[in-house]
C-alpha positions in Angstrom: 176.4 11.2 71.7 176.1 12.8 68.2 173.1 14.8 69.4 175.2 16.2 72.2 178.0 17.2 69.9 175.6 18.9 67.5 173.9 20.7 70.4 177.3 22.0 71.6 178.2 23.1 68.1 174.9 25.0 67.7 175.3 26.5 71.2 178.9 27.7 70.3 177.7 29.2 67.0 174.9 31.0 68.8 177.2 32.3 71.5 179.6 33.6 68.8 176.8 35.8 67.5 176.9 37.7 70.8 180.5 38.9 70.1 180.0 42.4 68.7 181.7 43.6 65.5 181.7 47.3 64.8 180.6 47.9 61.2 180.0 51.6 61.6 181.7 53.7 58.9 183.3 57.0 60.0 181.8 60.1 58.4 183.6 61.0 55.2 185.0 64.5 54.7 184.8 65.2 51.0 187.7 67.6 51.2 190.0 64.7 52.2 188.6 62.0 49.8 190.8 60.8 46.9 188.1 61.2 44.3 187.1 64.7 45.3 190.7 66.0 45.9 191.8 64.7 42.5 188.6 65.5 40.6 188.6 61.9 39.5 186.6 61.2 36.3 183.3 59.4 36.8 184.3 56.2 35.0 187.3 55.9 37.4 185.1 56.7 40.4 182.8 53.8 39.4 185.8 51.4 39.1 187.1 52.5 42.5 183.7 52.2 44.2 183.1 48.8 42.7 186.5 47.2 43.2 188.3 49.2 46.0 186.1 51.2 48.3 184.7 48.4 50.4 188.1 47.7 51.9 189.9 50.9 51.2 187.5 53.6 52.3 185.2 54.7 55.1 182.3 53.8 52.8 182.3 50.1 53.3 179.1 48.3 52.3 179.0 45.1 54.4 177.5 42.1 52.8 175.0 39.9 54.6 177.6 37.4 55.7 179.5 40.2 57.5 176.7 39.9 60.1 177.3 36.2 60.9 180.1 35.1 63.1 182.8 33.9 62.5 182.6 35.3 59.0 182.0 38.8 60.4 185.4 38.7 62.2 187.2 37.8 59.0 185.4 40.5 56.9 186.1 43.2 59.6 189.8 42.1 59.8 190.1 42.4 56.0 188.5 45.8 56.0 190.7 47.0 58.8 193.8 45.7 57.1 192.9 47.3 53.8 192.3 50.7 55.4 195.5 50.4 57.3 197.4 50.2 54.0 195.3 52.7 52.1 192.1 54.6 53.0 190.8 56.7 50.0 188.5 58.6 52.4 191.4 60.2 54.3 193.7 60.7 51.3 194.6 64.3 52.3 195.8 63.2 55.7 198.7 61.3 54.1 202.1 62.9 53.5 203.6 63.2 50.0 205.8 60.1 50.4 202.9 58.0 51.6 200.8 59.1 48.7 203.6 58.4 46.2 204.0 54.8 47.5 200.3 54.3 47.6 199.8 55.4 44.0 202.7 53.3 42.8 201.5 50.2 44.7 197.9 50.7 43.6 198.9 50.9 40.0 201.1 47.8 40.3 198.7 45.6 42.3 195.8 46.5 40.1 197.7 45.7 36.9 199.2 42.5 38.3 195.7 41.2 39.3 196.7 41.3 43.0 193.9 43.7 43.8 191.1 43.3 44.4 191.9 40.2 46.3 190.7 36.9 44.6 188.7 36.1 47.8 186.9 39.4 47.5 186.1 38.8 43.8 184.8 35.4 44.6 182.1 36.9 46.8 181.7 40.1 44.8 181.8 39.2 41.1 181.1 42.8 40.1 184.6 43.7 41.4 186.2 41.4 38.8 187.8 44.1 36.7 188.4 43.3 33.0 191.8 43.7 31.5 190.9 47.1 30.0 189.4 48.3 33.3 192.6 47.2 35.2 194.7 49.1 32.7 192.4 52.2 32.9 192.6 52.2 36.7 196.4 51.6 36.8 196.9 54.3 34.1 194.9 56.7 36.2 197.0 56.1 39.3 200.1 56.7 37.3 198.6 59.8 35.7 197.9 61.3 39.2 201.4 60.3 40.2 203.0 61.9 37.2 201.0 65.1 37.6 202.9 65.7 40.9 199.7 67.3 42.3 198.3 64.9 44.8 
């Protein structure tokens, strides 16, 4: 009986692998990308790429477990959700009000340790920003906001 149950579990897991997950990134137009448009300093670019861009850009780097169902479904859902709220790759397609809200929210969630998500940090320890890095990133978002040119 246990062998049959295990066989069915293995079969189910193998069948799950046949369900496709699209992990293709859209091409990035540098003229619309946040870091290019705002001439973002390199140290901020590095923080964004390390802690934000996997879920909030069209430059997602998928980890190995994003190729194994059912984890692939969860990863893709998180990436899609992140890009729905903010996609740095298409920054110039947002209107001024959207950009204002995104900058405010980005500063607040970074500072309050809500972003990057703890579940993301658990699997990507390099994304665990230090307190000074969080402050630096939040201050940059506020600086862009205060400049009025975004």
